Steps between C-alpha positions, in 0.01 A plus 500: 500500500414358153365160444711233350450216268711204394419341140646187369519444121514875459742523202200483247130440469261545796782533748640797308161649441429478881837655587414804281158534644629492870780737402229756389334445836809601687605162632850370575532221245722204505504320157642145498565272209748312285609786253680752715587723208130557435421540870767756537366705221149465644608625838625817363175540304303445826673785673429732197135406546488594864599177713609591841797259429590219269699196537594241239566133610620219289291204601399162346224366721584145412828552689300482815785584741549843340147625573540576860821704465335709216199574737755581774685748288160671413416529862836645581455756223137599569459433870216275438295321216133598499420274189667206363388391157563139371480553142790321335391256238567319170257364247585259223277314247557143624310223331486204740739219459708653224846506665448850669559391856769742569269787416224348696718486804621853455132620491423323821811606664452869402122543499409289802800410710667833451195703582441292815874526609456882458194508725655259760803738538305818481236407760725485810637839413154661478395334827823641668414857403132468597332439175496543114361358177577194303394506133510188280461529131301196370291472174169402359687202350500360858120446470543202269773305307538660154656328206877558466490680840480199735799597713405877503150423592607245772738761642250775528227261634747384768584868590151587526426218757814588687387869529155370619667313777721806586209727531320272736805459719575868533135619530555621861833678421563834347592340173321576178506208238409607156468269193472656161414260212555684168342388175684604176709816552731581219838374609779288351381199687173468289584687183550174311152369594285492174185582684502747809138582581444842669857597491580832667801729452781447752479864628141449577565166669769643720274791614210263590735264696653799684162638605384159625823455702440841663143408581615186676261271321496126553452336169426665165513409137659764280328658327199441708260486196451265332737251699314508822219340316696283249780364716282307760300358210810374312527198736155375391552542108549159332864417418395472137445865461862570609671216316697603195395356162731201397747575249509325168745216516788544258625217275859426393419676154398828643 
């Protein structure tokens, strides 16, 4: 029987790249996200690439009551879920105190609360079937608060701590808890960022993530080099080195 995987936020970016990688590995792949038209096209492509089965599910993880029914449908289709990936996320440039609270709330609801809700609903199903793997996609941005990324950094840092607690709680159960913290991988979520150090192509990022998931690692930065060295040091770097330069004030004549 083929292994199965459930991926949130799969209509683009890392979620889509992961779905393609696991299709090539012969998994049954459930892709969930808000853009059902893209997901249906993706499901057809997954079958062409060798997926044992493919299921597209319309899901907004901020509509928390819809997460469990989506997982249930995937279980009915595949028989079980071996891997559940909490990947859905948004990222906005959000200067603090500039009237962007709705986007701040959307970021927290999606990247933190939506991810936790996905895991909370998935874990009882994995326990009931005798085991499985939870995967949370965090970020190197969770290592410290970055300018214009306060909500995103906070959400990813919060998810990191939640996953740490989860791993400790299930250490005597047949549940693998994997946290993958990417640096800059070339996706829509960061293409507007002026400076993307050590950026890697999306296809390479997806392949690395898939390998680490199959290996059942605990926590890894992606790519491992140089982020394994740099990310832990980021929290000790003086804030002045991250602070943007002040813009020249405009006068009424300009």
